[in-house]
PQR file with spaces between the fields and no chain letter, atoms N, CA, C, O and H, PARSE charges and radii, in Angstrom:
ATOM       1  N    MET     1       0.816   -1.193    0.000 -0.4000 1.5000
ATOM       2  CA   MET     1       0.000    0.000    0.000 -0.0000 2.0000
ATOM       3  C    MET     1       0.860    1.259    0.000  0.5500 1.7000
ATOM       4  O    MET     1       0.492    2.273   -0.592 -0.5500 1.4000
ATOM       5  N    LEU     2       2.007    1.185    0.668 -0.4000 1.5000
ATOM       6  CA   LEU     2       2.859    2.368    0.737 -0.0000 2.0000
ATOM       7  C    LEU     2       3.444    2.732   -0.618  0.5500 1.7000
ATOM       8  O    LEU     2       3.679    3.907   -0.901 -0.5500 1.4000
ATOM       9  H    LEU     2       2.306    0.361    1.149  0.4000 1.0000
ATOM      10  N    ASP     3       3.681    1.724   -1.463 -0.4000 1.5000
ATOM      11  CA   ASP     3       4.298    1.975   -2.763 -0.0000 2.0000
ATOM      12  C    ASP     3       3.285    2.123   -3.897  0.5500 1.7000
ATOM      13  O    ASP     3       3.670    2.492   -5.007 -0.5500 1.4000
ATOM      14  H    ASP     3       3.490    0.769   -1.234  0.4000 1.0000
ATOM      15  N    ASP     4       2.018    1.851   -3.657 -0.4000 1.5000
ATOM      16  CA   ASP     4       0.984    1.925   -4.697 -0.0000 2.0000
ATOM      17  C    ASP     4       0.342    3.308   -4.672  0.5500 1.7000
ATOM      18  O    ASP     4      -0.442    3.621   -3.776 -0.5500 1.4000
ATOM      19  H    ASP     4       1.705    1.551   -2.755  0.4000 1.0000
ATOM      20  N    GLU     5       0.677    4.131   -5.658 -0.4000 1.5000
ATOM      21  CA   GLU     5       0.178    5.515   -5.688 -0.0000 2.0000
ATOM      22  C    GLU     5      -1.323    5.610   -5.952  0.5500 1.7000
ATOM      23  O    GLU     5      -1.921    6.663   -5.728 -0.5500 1.4000
ATOM      24  H    GLU     5       1.314    3.877   -6.386  0.4000 1.0000
ATOM      25  N    SER     6      -1.948    4.514   -6.430 -0.4000 1.5000
ATOM      26  CA   SER     6      -3.386    4.558   -6.673 -0.0000 2.0000
ATOM      27  C    SER     6      -4.185    4.466   -5.373  0.5500 1.7000
ATOM      28  O    SER     6      -5.378    4.769   -5.352 -0.5500 1.4000
ATOM      29  H    SER     6      -1.462    3.659   -6.612  0.4000 1.0000
ATOM      30  N    MET     7      -3.538    4.054   -4.307 -0.4000 1.5000
ATOM      31  CA   MET     7      -4.207    3.920   -3.013 -0.0000 2.0000
ATOM      32  C    MET     7      -3.939    5.189   -2.203  0.5500 1.7000
ATOM      33  O    MET     7      -2.827    5.412   -1.724 -0.5500 1.4000
ATOM      34  H    MET     7      -2.569    3.808   -4.324  0.4000 1.0000
ATOM      35  N    THR     8      -4.972    6.009   -2.061 -0.4000 1.5000
ATOM      36  CA   THR     8      -4.824    7.252   -1.310 -0.0000 2.0000
ATOM      37  C    THR     8      -5.880    7.321   -0.217  0.5500 1.7000
ATOM      38  O    THR     8      -6.879    6.604   -0.257 -0.5500 1.4000
ATOM      39  H    THR     8      -5.875    5.827   -2.450  0.4000 1.0000
ATOM      40  N    GLY     9      -5.653    8.166    0.732 -0.4000 1.5000
ATOM      41  CA   GLY     9      -6.609    8.342    1.817 -0.0000 2.0000
ATOM      42  C    GLY     9      -6.326    7.398    2.977  0.5500 1.7000
ATOM      43  O    GLY     9      -5.279    6.754    3.045 -0.5500 1.4000
ATOM      44  H    GLY     9      -4.841    8.748    0.765  0.4000 1.0000
ATOM      45  N    ALA    10      -7.277    7.338    3.872 -0.4000 1.5000
ATOM      46  CA   ALA    10      -7.119    6.532    5.087 -0.0000 2.0000
ATOM      47  C    ALA    10      -7.707    5.140    4.886  0.5500 1.7000
ATOM      48  O    ALA    10      -8.751    4.983    4.253 -0.5500 1.4000
ATOM      49  H    ALA    10      -8.128    7.861    3.817  0.4000 1.0000
ATOM      50  N    TYR    11      -7.036    4.142    5.424 -0.4000 1.5000
ATOM      51  CA   TYR    11      -7.501    2.760    5.377 -0.0000 2.0000
ATOM      52  C    TYR    11      -7.468    2.171    6.780  0.5500 1.7000
ATOM      53  O    TYR    11      -6.538    2.431    7.544 -0.5500 1.4000
ATOM      54  H    TYR    11      -6.187    4.269    5.938  0.4000 1.0000
ATOM      55  N    ASN    12      -8.469    1.388    7.116 -0.4000 1.5000
ATOM      56  CA   ASN    12      -8.466    0.610    8.351 -0.0000 2.0000
ATOM      57  C    ASN    12      -8.033   -0.796    8.000  0.5500 1.7000
ATOM      58  O    ASN    12      -8.636   -1.435    7.138 -0.5500 1.4000
ATOM      59  H    ASN    12      -9.224    1.177    6.496  0.4000 1.0000
ATOM      60  N    LEU    13      -7.000   -1.281    8.655 -0.4000 1.5000
ATOM      61  CA   LEU    13      -6.512   -2.634    8.407 -0.0000 2.0000
ATOM      62  C    LEU    13      -6.706   -3.454    9.664  0.5500 1.7000
ATOM      63  O    LEU    13      -6.392   -3.002   10.765 -0.5500 1.4000
ATOM      64  H    LEU    13      -6.511   -0.762    9.355  0.4000 1.0000
ATOM      65  N    SER    14      -7.222   -4.658    9.498 -0.4000 1.5000
ATOM      66  CA   SER    14      -7.436   -5.503   10.661 -0.0000 2.0000
ATOM      67  C    SER    14      -7.424   -6.962   10.236  0.5500 1.7000
ATOM      68  O    SER    14      -7.457   -7.287    9.049 -0.5500 1.4000
ATOM      69  H    SER    14      -7.477   -5.024    8.604  0.4000 1.0000
ATOM      70  N    ALA    15      -7.376   -7.817   11.222 -0.4000 1.5000
ATOM      71  CA   ALA    15      -7.495   -9.249   10.977 -0.0000 2.0000
ATOM      72  C    ALA    15      -8.952   -9.556   10.647  0.5500 1.7000
ATOM      73  O    ALA    15      -9.842   -8.784   11.002 -0.5500 1.4000
ATOM      74  H    ALA    15      -7.348   -7.554   12.186  0.4000 1.0000
ATOM      75  N    PRO    16      -9.200  -10.671    9.974 -0.5600 1.5000
ATOM      76  CA   PRO    16     -10.583  -10.990    9.608  0.2800 2.0000
ATOM      77  C    PRO    16     -11.488  -11.263   10.813  0.5500 1.7000
ATOM      78  O    PRO    16     -12.696  -11.040   10.730 -0.5500 1.4000
ATOM      79  N    GLU    17     -10.941  -11.731   11.908 -0.4000 1.5000
ATOM      80  CA   GLU    17     -11.729  -12.022   13.103 -0.0000 2.0000
ATOM      81  C    GLU    17     -11.225  -11.172   14.268  0.5500 1.7000
ATOM      82  O    GLU    17     -10.072  -11.322   14.673 -0.5500 1.4000
ATOM      83  H    GLU    17      -9.960  -11.912   11.975  0.4000 1.0000
ATOM      84  N    PRO    18     -12.052  -10.291   14.813 -0.5600 1.5000
ATOM      85  CA   PRO    18     -11.609   -9.474   15.950  0.2800 2.0000
ATOM      86  C    PRO    18     -11.398  -10.324   17.198  0.5500 1.7000
ATOM      87  O    PRO    18     -12.032  -11.367   17.360 -0.5500 1.4000
ATOM      88  N    VAL    19     -10.517   -9.879   18.066 -0.4000 1.5000
ATOM      89  CA   VAL    19     -10.256  -10.564   19.336 -0.0000 2.0000
ATOM      90  C    VAL    19     -10.446   -9.582   20.476  0.5500 1.7000
ATOM      91  O    VAL    19     -10.411   -8.368   20.275 -0.5500 1.4000
ATOM      92  H    VAL    19     -10.002   -9.031   17.934  0.4000 1.0000
ATOM      93  N    THR    20     -10.647  -10.107   21.665 -0.4000 1.5000
ATOM      94  CA   THR    20     -10.764   -9.257   22.844 -0.0000 2.0000
ATOM      95  C    THR    20      -9.380   -8.794   23.278  0.5500 1.7000
ATOM      96  O    THR    20      -8.367   -9.360   22.868 -0.5500 1.4000
ATOM      97  H    THR    20     -10.676  -11.094   21.829  0.4000 1.0000
ATOM      98  N    ASN    21      -9.350   -7.766   24.105 -0.4000 1.5000
ATOM      99  CA   ASN    21      -8.077   -7.291   24.630 -0.0000 2.0000
ATOM     100  C    ASN    21      -7.395   -8.393   25.434  0.5500 1.7000
ATOM     101  O    ASN    21      -6.170   -8.515   25.408 -0.5500 1.4000
ATOM     102  H    ASN    21     -10.173   -7.306   24.438  0.4000 1.0000
ATOM     103  N    LYS    22      -8.184   -9.197   26.149 -0.4000 1.5000
ATOM     104  CA   LYS    22      -7.624  -10.297   26.940 -0.0000 2.0000
ATOM     105  C    LYS    22      -6.921  -11.306   26.029  0.5500 1.7000
ATOM     106  O    LYS    22      -5.805  -11.736   26.320 -0.5500 1.4000
ATOM     107  H    LYS    22      -9.179   -9.098   26.170  0.4000 1.0000
ATOM     108  N    GLU    23      -7.574  -11.681   24.929 -0.4000 1.5000
ATOM     109  CA   GLU    23      -6.971  -12.623   23.985 -0.0000 2.0000
ATOM     110  C    GLU    23      -5.712  -12.030   23.354  0.5500 1.7000
ATOM     111  O    GLU    23      -4.701  -12.717   23.211 -0.5500 1.4000
ATOM     112  H    GLU    23      -8.480  -11.331   24.693  0.4000 1.0000
ATOM     113  N    PHE    24      -5.781  -10.753   22.978 -0.4000 1.5000
ATOM     114  CA   PHE    24      -4.630  -10.086   22.376 -0.0000 2.0000
ATOM     115  C    PHE    24      -3.454  -10.037   23.343  0.5500 1.7000
ATOM     116  O    PHE    24      -2.322  -10.339   22.965 -0.5500 1.4000
ATOM     117  H    PHE    24      -6.603  -10.196   23.094  0.4000 1.0000
ATOM     118  N    SER    25      -3.720   -9.658   24.591 -0.4000 1.5000
ATOM     119  CA   SER    25      -2.664   -9.564   25.598 -0.0000 2.0000
ATOM     120  C    SER    25      -2.020  -10.921   25.855  0.5500 1.7000
ATOM     121  O    SER    25      -0.801  -11.017   25.998 -0.5500 1.4000
ATOM     122  H    SER    25      -4.640   -9.413   24.898  0.4000 1.0000
ATOM     123  N    LYS    26      -2.830  -11.960   25.912 -0.4000 1.5000
ATOM     124  CA   LYS    26      -2.314  -13.307   26.151 -0.0000 2.0000
ATOM     125  C    LYS    26      -1.404  -13.745   24.996  0.5500 1.7000
ATOM     126  O    LYS    26      -0.329  -14.298   25.227 -0.5500 1.4000
ATOM     127  H    LYS    26      -3.820  -11.882   25.795  0.4000 1.0000
ATOM     128  N    THR    27      -1.833  -13.501   23.771 -0.4000 1.5000
ATOM     129  CA   THR    27      -1.028  -13.862   22.602 -0.0000 2.0000
ATOM     130  C    THR    27       0.243  -13.029   22.539  0.5500 1.7000
ATOM     131  O    THR    27       1.315  -13.552   22.234 -0.5500 1.4000
ATOM     132  H    THR    27      -2.706  -13.052   23.584  0.4000 1.0000
ATOM     133  N    LEU    28       0.132  -11.741   22.825 -0.4000 1.5000
ATOM     134  CA   LEU    28       1.313  -10.874   22.823 -0.0000 2.0000
ATOM     135  C    LEU    28       2.322  -11.339   23.864  0.5500 1.7000
ATOM     136  O    LEU    28       3.524  -11.356   23.600 -0.5500 1.4000
ATOM     137  H    LEU    28      -0.738  -11.315   23.073  0.4000 1.0000
ATOM     138  N    GLY    29       1.841  -11.716   25.045 -0.4000 1.5000
ATOM     139  CA   GLY    29       2.727  -12.242   26.083 -0.0000 2.0000
ATOM     140  C    GLY    29       3.459  -13.493   25.631  0.5500 1.7000
ATOM     141  O    GLY    29       4.647  -13.655   25.909 -0.5500 1.4000
ATOM     142  H    GLY    29       0.864  -11.703   25.260  0.4000 1.0000
ATOM     143  N    LYS    30       2.760  -14.373   24.940 -0.4000 1.5000
ATOM     144  CA   LYS    30       3.397  -15.604   24.431 -0.0000 2.0000
ATOM     145  C    LYS    30       4.469  -15.286   23.396  0.5500 1.7000
ATOM     146  O    LYS    30       5.567  -15.839   23.432 -0.5500 1.4000
ATOM     147  H    LYS    30       1.795  -14.242   24.715  0.4000 1.0000
ATOM     148  N    VAL    31       4.137  -14.392   22.479 -0.4000 1.5000
ATOM     149  CA   VAL    31       5.079  -14.035   21.417 -0.0000 2.0000
ATOM     150  C    VAL    31       6.326  -13.371   21.995  0.5500 1.7000
ATOM     151  O    VAL    31       7.440  -13.626   21.536 -0.5500 1.4000
ATOM     152  H    VAL    31       3.245  -13.943   22.450  0.4000 1.0000
ATOM     153  N    LEU    32       6.136  -12.524   22.996 -0.4000 1.5000
ATOM     154  CA   LEU    32       7.266  -11.813   23.603 -0.0000 2.0000
ATOM     155  C    LEU    32       7.924  -12.583   24.738  0.5500 1.7000
ATOM     156  O    LEU    32       8.881  -12.112   25.353 -0.5500 1.4000
ATOM     157  H    LEU    32       5.231  -12.317   23.368  0.4000 1.0000
ATOM     158  N    HIS    33       7.394  -13.780   25.008 -0.4000 1.5000
ATOM     159  CA   HIS    33       7.897  -14.611   26.115 -0.0000 2.0000
ATOM     160  C    HIS    33       7.872  -13.846   27.443  0.5500 1.7000
ATOM     161  O    HIS    33       8.825  -13.877   28.222 -0.5500 1.4000
ATOM     162  H    HIS    33       6.617  -14.162   24.508  0.4000 1.0000
ATOM     163  N    ARG    34       6.746  -13.160   27.669 -0.4000 1.5000
ATOM     164  CA   ARG    34       6.538  -12.392   28.901 -0.0000 2.0000
ATOM     165  C    ARG    34       5.186  -12.782   29.487  0.5500 1.7000
ATOM     166  O    ARG    34       4.264  -13.119   28.745 -0.5500 1.4000
ATOM     167  H    ARG    34       5.973  -13.135   27.037  0.4000 1.0000
ATOM     168  N    PRO    35       5.063  -12.739   30.793 -0.5600 1.5000
ATOM     169  CA   PRO    35       3.748  -13.038   31.383  0.2800 2.0000
ATOM     170  C    PRO    35       2.755  -11.912   31.100  0.5500 1.7000
ATOM     171  O    PRO    35       3.117  -10.735   31.083 -0.5500 1.4000
ATOM     172  N    ALA    36       1.518  -12.290   30.882 -0.4000 1.5000
ATOM     173  CA   ALA    36       0.445  -11.317   30.668 -0.0000 2.0000
ATOM     174  C    ALA    36      -0.746  -11.774   31.487  0.5500 1.7000
ATOM     175  O    ALA    36      -1.792  -12.128   30.941 -0.5500 1.4000
ATOM     176  H    ALA    36       1.224  -13.246   30.896  0.4000 1.0000
ATOM     177  N    VAL    37      -0.580  -11.764   32.794 -0.4000 1.5000
ATOM     178  CA   VAL    37      -1.621  -12.310   33.655 -0.0000 2.0000
ATOM     179  C    VAL    37      -2.373  -11.266   34.464  0.5500 1.7000
ATOM     180  O    VAL    37      -3.535  -11.473   34.813 -0.5500 1.4000
ATOM     181  H    VAL    37       0.269  -11.476   33.237  0.4000 1.0000
ATOM     182  N    ALA    38      -1.730  -10.154   34.763 -0.4000 1.5000
ATOM     183  CA   ALA    38      -2.361   -9.144   35.619 -0.0000 2.0000
ATOM     184  C    ALA    38      -2.965   -8.030   34.774  0.5500 1.7000
ATOM     185  O    ALA    38      -2.246   -7.388   34.010 -0.5500 1.4000
ATOM     186  H    ALA    38      -0.786   -9.986   34.479  0.4000 1.0000
ATOM     187  N    PRO    39      -4.263   -7.786   34.892 -0.5600 1.5000
ATOM     188  CA   PRO    39      -4.858   -6.675   34.146  0.2800 2.0000
ATOM     189  C    PRO    39      -4.412   -5.332   34.707  0.5500 1.7000
ATOM     190  O    PRO    39      -4.155   -5.203   35.904 -0.5500 1.4000
ATOM     191  N    VAL    40      -4.323   -4.354   33.849 -0.4000 1.5000
ATOM     192  CA   VAL    40      -3.944   -3.007   34.270 -0.0000 2.0000
ATOM     193  C    VAL    40      -5.216   -2.270   34.688  0.5500 1.7000
ATOM     194  O    VAL    40      -6.175   -2.218   33.917 -0.5500 1.4000
ATOM     195  H    VAL    40      -4.532   -4.459   32.877  0.4000 1.0000
ATOM     196  N    PRO    41      -5.242   -1.702   35.892 -0.5600 1.5000
ATOM     197  CA   PRO    41      -6.438   -0.970   36.335  0.2800 2.0000
ATOM     198  C    PRO    41      -6.724    0.240   35.446  0.5500 1.7000
ATOM     199  O    PRO    41      -5.805    0.878   34.933 -0.5500 1.4000
ATOM     200  N    LYS    42      -8.005    0.544   35.274 -0.4000 1.5000
ATOM     201  CA   LYS    42      -8.429    1.645   34.418 -0.0000 2.0000
ATOM     202  C    LYS    42      -7.801    2.971   34.848  0.5500 1.7000
ATOM     203  O    LYS    42      -7.411    3.775   34.002 -0.5500 1.4000
ATOM     204  H    LYS    42      -8.752    0.025   35.691  0.4000 1.0000
ATOM     205  N    PHE    43      -7.701    3.203   36.161 -0.4000 1.5000
ATOM     206  CA   PHE    43      -7.123    4.474   36.634 -0.0000 2.0000
ATOM     207  C    PHE    43      -5.654    4.601   36.231  0.5500 1.7000
ATOM     208  O    PHE    43      -5.175    5.709   35.991 -0.5500 1.4000
ATOM     209  H    PHE    43      -8.018    2.550   36.849  0.4000 1.0000
ATOM     210  N    ALA    44      -4.932    3.474   36.154 -0.4000 1.5000
ATOM     211  CA   ALA    44      -3.519    3.507   35.749 -0.0000 2.0000
ATOM     212  C    ALA    44      -3.391    3.868   34.274  0.5500 1.7000
ATOM     213  O    ALA    44      -2.493    4.614   33.885 -0.5500 1.4000
ATOM     214  H    ALA    44      -5.322    2.573   36.349  0.4000 1.0000
ATOM     215  N    VAL    45      -4.291    3.335   33.459 -0.4000 1.5000
ATOM     216  CA   VAL    45      -4.286    3.666   32.026 -0.0000 2.0000
ATOM     217  C    VAL    45      -4.604    5.148   31.848  0.5500 1.7000
ATOM     218  O    VAL    45      -3.965    5.830   31.046 -0.5500 1.4000
ATOM     219  H    VAL    45      -5.021    2.729   33.774  0.4000 1.0000
ATOM     220  N    LYS    46      -5.596    5.651   32.599 -0.4000 1.5000
ATOM     221  CA   LYS    46      -5.949    7.071   32.508 -0.0000 2.0000
ATOM     222  C    LYS    46      -4.779    7.957   32.913  0.5500 1.7000
ATOM     223  O    LYS    46      -4.538    8.994   32.295 -0.5500 1.4000
ATOM     224  H    LYS    46      -6.115    5.098   33.250  0.4000 1.0000
ATOM     225  N    ALA    47      -4.058    7.555   33.939 -0.4000 1.5000
ATOM     226  CA   ALA    47      -2.913    8.343   34.393 -0.0000 2.0000
ATOM     227  C    ALA    47      -1.792    8.334   33.356  0.5500 1.7000
ATOM     228  O    ALA    47      -1.071    9.322   33.210 -0.5500 1.4000
ATOM     229  H    ALA    47      -4.254    6.712   34.441  0.4000 1.0000
ATOM     230  N    ALA    48      -1.646    7.234   32.643 -0.4000 1.5000
ATOM     231  CA   ALA    48      -0.546    7.098   31.692 -0.0000 2.0000
ATOM     232  C    ALA    48      -0.815    7.787   30.355  0.5500 1.7000
ATOM     233  O    ALA    48       0.069    8.447   29.809 -0.5500 1.4000
ATOM     234  H    ALA    48      -2.231    6.432   32.762  0.4000 1.0000
ATOM     235  N    VAL    49      -2.018    7.639   29.831 -0.4000 1.5000
ATOM     236  CA   VAL    49      -2.284    8.166   28.490 -0.0000 2.0000
ATOM     237  C    VAL    49      -3.383    9.214   28.434  0.5500 1.7000
ATOM     238  O    VAL    49      -3.739    9.671   27.348 -0.5500 1.4000
ATOM     239  H    VAL    49      -2.737    7.103   30.275  0.4000 1.0000
ATOM     240  N    ARG    50      -3.909    9.592   29.540 -0.4000 1.5000
ATOM     241  CA   ARG    50      -4.920   10.652   29.701 -0.0000 2.0000
ATOM     242  C    ARG    50      -6.059   10.569   28.696  0.5500 1.7000
ATOM     243  O    ARG    50      -6.898    9.673   28.795 -0.5500 1.4000
ATOM     244  H    ARG    50      -3.620    9.221   30.422  0.4000 1.0000
ATOM     245  N    GLU    51      -6.110   11.492   27.717 -0.4000 1.5000
ATOM     246  CA   GLU    51      -7.257   11.565   26.808 -0.0000 2.0000
ATOM     247  C    GLU    51      -7.419   10.299   25.976  0.5500 1.7000
ATOM     248  O    GLU    51      -8.543    9.929   25.635 -0.5500 1.4000
ATOM     249  H    GLU    51      -5.429   12.220   27.636  0.4000 1.0000
ATOM     250  N    MET    52      -6.337    9.640   25.648 -0.4000 1.5000
ATOM     251  CA   MET    52      -6.412    8.438   24.824 -0.0000 2.0000
ATOM     252  C    MET    52      -6.870    7.219   25.615  0.5500 1.7000
ATOM     253  O    MET    52      -7.055    6.147   25.038 -0.5500 1.4000
ATOM     254  H    MET    52      -5.424    9.940   25.924  0.4000 1.0000
ATOM     255  N    SER    53      -7.055    7.360   26.918 -0.4000 1.5000
ATOM     256  CA   SER    53      -7.429    6.211   27.740 -0.0000 2.0000
ATOM     257  C    SER    53      -8.783    5.627   27.345  0.5500 1.7000
ATOM     258  O    SER    53      -9.015    4.432   27.530 -0.5500 1.4000
ATOM     259  H    SER    53      -6.904    8.230   27.387  0.4000 1.0000
ATOM     260  N    GLU    54      -9.675    6.450   26.806 -0.4000 1.5000
ATOM     261  CA   GLU    54     -10.990    5.946   26.400 -0.0000 2.0000
ATOM     262  C    GLU    54     -10.851    4.902   25.288  0.5500 1.7000
ATOM     263  O    GLU    54     -11.576    3.907   25.280 -0.5500 1.4000
ATOM     264  H    GLU    54      -9.486    7.421   26.656  0.4000 1.0000
ATOM     265  N    ILE    55      -9.942    5.120   24.368 -0.4000 1.5000
ATOM     266  CA   ILE    55      -9.712    4.158   23.293 -0.0000 2.0000
ATOM     267  C    ILE    55      -9.210    2.835   23.857  0.5500 1.7000
ATOM     268  O    ILE    55      -9.642    1.763   23.435 -0.5500 1.4000
ATOM     269  H    ILE    55      -9.353    5.928   24.374  0.4000 1.0000
ATOM     270  N    VAL    56      -8.300    2.925   24.809 -0.4000 1.5000
ATOM     271  CA   VAL    56      -7.702    1.723   25.378 -0.0000 2.0000
ATOM     272  C    VAL    56      -8.679    0.986   26.283  0.5500 1.7000
ATOM     273  O    VAL    56      -8.724   -0.244   26.263 -0.5500 1.4000
ATOM     274  H    VAL    56      -7.949    3.797   25.152  0.4000 1.0000
ATOM     275  N    THR    57      -9.459    1.710   27.070 -0.4000 1.5000
ATOM     276  CA   THR    57     -10.330    1.061   28.052 -0.0000 2.0000
ATOM     277  C    THR    57     -11.676    0.627   27.501  0.5500 1.7000
ATOM     278  O    THR    57     -12.296   -0.285   28.050 -0.5500 1.4000
ATOM     279  H    THR    57      -9.423    2.709   27.086  0.4000 1.0000
ATOM     280  N    THR    58     -12.146    1.256   26.429 -0.4000 1.5000
ATOM     281  CA   THR    58     -13.444    0.868   25.891 -0.0000 2.0000
ATOM     282  C    THR    58     -13.336    0.090   24.591  0.5500 1.7000
ATOM     283  O    THR    58     -14.242   -0.675   24.262 -0.5500 1.4000
ATOM     284  H    THR    58     -11.642    1.997   25.983  0.4000 1.0000
ATOM     285  N    GLY    59     -12.259    0.262   23.850 -0.4000 1.5000
ATOM     286  CA   GLY    59     -12.092   -0.443   22.591 -0.0000 2.0000
ATOM     287  C    GLY    59     -12.826    0.250   21.459  0.5500 1.7000
ATOM     288  O    GLY    59     -13.579    1.203   21.657 -0.5500 1.4000
ATOM     289  H    GLY    59     -11.523    0.884   24.117  0.4000 1.0000
ATOM     290  N    VAL    60     -12.579   -0.264   20.269 -0.4000 1.5000
ATOM     291  CA   VAL    60     -13.183    0.294   19.070 -0.0000 2.0000
ATOM     292  C    VAL    60     -13.640   -0.869   18.204  0.5500 1.7000
ATOM     293  O    VAL    60     -12.891   -1.822   17.988 -0.5500 1.4000
ATOM     294  H    VAL    60     -11.968   -1.039   20.108  0.4000 1.0000
ATOM     295  N    ARG    61     -14.846   -0.791   17.717 -0.4000 1.5000
ATOM     296  CA   ARG    61     -15.346   -1.823   16.807 -0.0000 2.0000
ATOM     297  C    ARG    61     -15.027   -1.352   15.392  0.5500 1.7000
ATOM     298  O    ARG    61     -15.786   -0.578   14.809 -0.5500 1.4000
ATOM     299  H    ARG    61     -15.454   -0.017   17.892  0.4000 1.0000
ATOM     300  N    MET    62     -13.904   -1.816   14.837 -0.4000 1.5000
ATOM     301  CA   MET    62     -13.425   -1.361   13.554 -0.0000 2.0000
ATOM     302  C    MET    62     -13.750   -2.387   12.475  0.5500 1.7000
ATOM     303  O    MET    62     -13.712   -3.595   12.710 -0.5500 1.4000
ATOM     304  H    MET    62     -13.287   -2.445   15.311  0.4000 1.0000
ATOM     305  N    VAL    63     -14.064   -1.887   11.305 -0.4000 1.5000
ATOM     306  CA   VAL    63     -14.308   -2.731   10.144 -0.0000 2.0000
ATOM     307  C    VAL    63     -13.247   -2.397    9.099  0.5500 1.7000
ATOM     308  O    VAL    63     -13.050   -1.225    8.776 -0.5500 1.4000
ATOM     309  H    VAL    63     -14.095   -0.906   11.114  0.4000 1.0000
ATOM     310  N    PRO    64     -12.558   -3.414    8.564 -0.5600 1.5000
ATOM     311  CA   PRO    64     -11.542   -3.112    7.545  0.2800 2.0000
ATOM     312  C    PRO    64     -12.196   -2.540    6.286  0.5500 1.7000
ATOM     313  O    PRO    64     -12.995   -3.213    5.634 -0.5500 1.4000
ATOM     314  N    ALA    65     -11.856   -1.313    5.954 -0.4000 1.5000
ATOM     315  CA   ALA    65     -12.428   -0.637    4.786 -0.0000 2.0000
ATOM     316  C    ALA    65     -11.623    0.594    4.437  0.5500 1.7000
ATOM     317  O    ALA    65     -10.838    1.095    5.241 -0.5500 1.4000
ATOM     318  H    ALA    65     -11.207   -0.766    6.484  0.4000 1.0000
ATOM     319  N    ALA    66     -11.831    1.072    3.227 -0.4000 1.5000
ATOM     320  CA   ALA    66     -11.166    2.312    2.789 -0.0000 2.0000
ATOM     321  C    ALA    66     -12.027    3.488    3.188  0.5500 1.7000
ATOM     322  O    ALA    66     -11.667    4.635    2.923 -0.5500 1.4000
ATOM     323  H    ALA    66     -12.469    0.664    2.573  0.4000 1.0000
């Protein structure tokens, strides 16, 4: 997509099947060979990323499309 000049504008890219944050965290932990067992409290996420915390704590239902 980066090299194809006919593709312009914004695109949403995703896997064909969405996963929960819990499933994603577990898989990421396996890939990185790190434990992913303790959930991060919502207040900690808010303190770390402030305005963007809503995206992290509530999620987004995205559909792959142009």
